[in-house]
N, C-alpha and C positions, 0 to 999 in steps of 0.2 A: 646890703650888708648890715646896715644899722638895725634893720628889723630882725635879722638872725641873731645879732648880739643882744638885742632887747629880749628876744625869746629865750636865749641861753641864760641870761641873767634872771629872768622870771622863773625858769625851771630850777635853777640853782637855789633861788630864794625859797621856792616851794619845797624842795628837798630838805633844805636846812630847817624849815619850820616843821616838816613832818618828822624830822629826826629829833629836834630839840624843843618842840612845843611852840607855844604862842610867843614868838620873839620878833623883834624888829631887826631886819636884816639889811646890810649894805654889801654890795658886791662891786669890786673894782678889778680892773686888769692893769697890771704894771709891767713895764719893760725894764729888764736889767741886763747886765753883761751876759748872763746865762740864758737869756731869752724871755719870753712872756710868761707871766704867772698870774694866777687869780687869787685875790685875797677876799675872804668872806669874814665880815665882822657882824656880830649880833649881840643884842641886848635883851635881857629879861625885863619883866614889868617892874622889878625892884632895882633896875638900872645896873645890874651886874653885866660886865662887858667880857665877851669871848671873841676869839678869832682863830682862823686857820688859813693856811696858804696851800694852794695846789700848784705845782710847777707845770702848769699847762695853760694854754690860751683858754679864755673863757668859753669859747664854742666847743672846746675839746673836753671839758670837764663832764664827768658822768656821775650818776648817783653813788656809785661805788667809791668815788673820791671824797665824799662827805664822811668825816670821822664818825665812828659809832658813838651812841649816847653815853656809853661807859667811859669814854675819854673826855667828857664835858669838863670835868674839873681841871684836866691838864690844859684845856684851851682857855682857861680864865686868865684875864689880864689883871695885873696888880694895880690897884688904884694909884694914880700919880705917875705911872710909868708910861712913856710915850712909845706907842707901838709903831709909829711912823707910817701907818697905813690908813688911819681914819681919825 
């Protein structure tokens, strides 16, 4: 099971990099009252922070769940704001 999760995380990181360029990516799966969801945070070389959430378990996330590059600005985190995911 752990190897499937690791493979799913590696795929999601690769998809995120292919969509948003040379970024550092962190993937985590969180449990909430509404079930499992996956959070992806990424940083550019100039340390700008972005993130998005997929309301699916990590192993169920597909490439289609990664937001389009046109939405990158909407994914940006405001400096000093705690996103509670990373």
